[in-house]
C-alpha positions as CSV (number, residue, x, y, z in Angstrom):
1,M,148.6,90.0,-0.5
2,S,148.2,89.6,3.2
3,Y,148.3,92.2,6.0
4,V,147.5,91.6,9.7
5,C,147.6,94.2,12.5
6,P,149.5,93.4,15.7
7,R,147.3,91.7,18.4
8,G,144.7,94.2,19.8
9,G,145.0,96.5,16.7
10,S,142.6,97.4,13.9
11,I,143.2,98.9,10.5
12,S,143.2,102.6,10.6
13,V,144.8,103.8,7.4
14,I,144.4,102.4,3.8
15,V,146.6,103.5,1.0
16,S,146.3,102.3,-2.6
17,Q,147.8,103.3,-5.9
18,L,147.9,101.9,-9.4
19,S,151.1,100.2,-10.5
20,N,152.1,101.3,-14.0
21,I,154.1,98.0,-14.4
22,T,151.4,95.5,-13.4
23,R,148.3,97.7,-14.0
24,D,147.1,96.5,-10.6
25,R,146.6,98.2,-7.3
26,V,149.4,98.2,-4.7
27,W,148.1,98.3,-1.1
28,D,149.5,99.5,2.2
29,F,147.8,99.6,5.6
30,A,148.5,100.9,9.1
31,C,146.9,100.0,12.5
32,K,145.9,101.6,15.7
33,A,145.6,100.1,19.2
34,S,142.0,99.1,19.7
35,F,141.6,96.4,22.3
36,R,143.4,95.3,25.5
37,G,143.0,91.9,27.1
38,I,141.4,88.9,25.7
39,I,140.1,89.2,22.2
40,N,138.6,86.8,19.7
41,C,139.7,86.8,16.1
42,S,138.6,84.9,13.0
43,W,138.9,85.1,9.2
44,S,136.0,85.4,6.9
45,D,135.8,83.1,3.9
46,Y,136.4,84.9,0.5
47,V,133.6,87.5,0.4
48,N,133.4,87.9,-3.3
49,N,134.1,86.1,-6.6
50,Y,136.6,87.4,-9.1
51,D,134.0,89.3,-11.2
52,E,132.3,90.9,-8.3
53,G,132.7,93.9,-6.0
54,V,133.1,93.6,-2.3
55,H,130.5,94.3,0.4
56,F,131.6,93.2,3.9
57,S,131.1,94.1,7.5
58,C,132.5,92.3,10.5
59,P,130.0,90.6,12.9
60,S,128.9,92.8,15.8
61,E,131.5,93.7,18.5
62,S,134.4,93.2,16.1
63,L,136.7,95.4,13.9
64,I,138.7,94.7,10.7
65,S,142.2,93.8,11.8
66,G,143.5,92.0,8.7
67,V,143.0,91.7,4.9
68,Q,144.0,89.1,2.5
69,N,143.4,88.7,-1.2
70,M,144.2,86.5,-4.1
71,R,144.6,87.9,-7.7
72,S,143.6,86.1,-10.8
73,L,145.7,87.0,-13.9
74,T,143.0,85.6,-16.1
75,H,140.2,87.8,-14.6
76,K,142.5,90.7,-13.6
77,Q,140.4,90.7,-10.4
78,R,140.9,89.9,-6.7
79,K,139.0,87.8,-4.2
80,W,139.1,89.3,-0.6
81,K,138.8,87.9,2.9
82,F,139.0,89.8,6.2
83,Q,140.1,89.1,9.7
84,C,137.7,90.5,12.4
85,C,138.8,90.8,16.0
86,G,136.6,91.9,18.9
87,R,135.5,91.6,22.5
88,F,132.1,90.9,23.9
89,S,132.3,93.9,26.3
90,V,131.9,96.6,23.6
91,C,129.2,97.9,21.4
92,F,129.1,100.1,18.3
93,A,127.1,103.2,17.5
94,N,127.0,106.0,14.9
95,C,128.1,103.6,12.1
96,V,128.3,105.1,8.6
97,W,129.5,104.1,5.2
98,T,131.7,106.6,3.4
99,Q,131.0,107.7,-0.2
100,Y,133.5,106.2,-2.6
101,V,136.9,107.5,-1.6
102,N,138.5,107.3,-5.1
103,R,137.7,107.3,-8.8
104,A,138.5,104.2,-10.9
105,D,142.3,104.1,-11.1
106,E,143.4,107.0,-9.0
107,Y,145.6,107.0,-5.9
108,F,143.9,107.3,-2.5
109,S,144.8,107.4,1.2
110,W,142.0,107.0,3.7
111,L,142.2,107.5,7.4
112,V,139.6,106.2,9.8
113,P,138.3,109.4,11.5
114,G,139.3,110.3,15.1
115,D,137.6,108.0,17.7
116,F,136.1,105.7,15.1
117,Y,137.0,102.1,14.1
118,L,136.9,100.3,10.8
119,V,134.2,97.6,10.6
120,G,133.3,97.3,6.9
121,I,134.8,97.5,3.3
122,G,133.0,97.8,0.0
123,S,133.9,98.3,-3.6
124,S,132.3,98.7,-7.0
125,N,132.6,96.1,-9.6
126,G,135.2,97.5,-12.1
127,E,136.3,95.7,-15.2
128,V,139.6,95.0,-13.6
129,S,140.8,95.4,-10.0
130,A,142.5,98.7,-10.7
131,L,139.1,100.3,-11.7
132,H,137.3,99.5,-8.5
133,Q,136.1,102.3,-6.3
134,W,136.3,101.8,-2.5
135,Q,134.2,102.8,0.4
136,Y,134.5,102.1,4.2
137,R,132.2,101.6,7.1
138,Y,133.3,102.9,10.5
139,C,131.7,103.2,14.0
140,V,132.3,104.6,17.4
141,M,133.1,101.9,20.0
142,F,131.8,102.0,23.6
143,P,132.6,99.7,26.5
144,T,129.6,97.9,28.0
145,V,129.1,97.1,31.6
146,M,129.0,93.3,32.2
147,P,126.6,92.2,35.0
148,V,128.3,90.6,37.9
149,I,126.8,87.1,38.6
């Protein structure tokens, strides 16, 4: 699975439900406009192994703008990587982690609150991908004033 926001966007909605056919989670995402002008984007390496949960935050001054994962049928687990995009002319404040937004195999839909932006994703280590619980880190983004030299 792979999802990337349009240039200048960051993920703002995450929806997931269990497929009764595959006994795996099906994912959907939506984005919001986040940056204008020149931005820098890069992909992380895989941030977990198949039998591990996820705990990831983008480097400072960047937001999550893409997700990619690979599922192992043997392990019934996923490895995740994330695309982070940002600008050097912003800073973050009031960052918080949510509690888990779901129980094991239940449906969930999570929306990044108001003027906040998604910067981190975490999950518990369930026996299979469908049993993971998910949490998210979000921050307020402020422009910084760059000195004129």
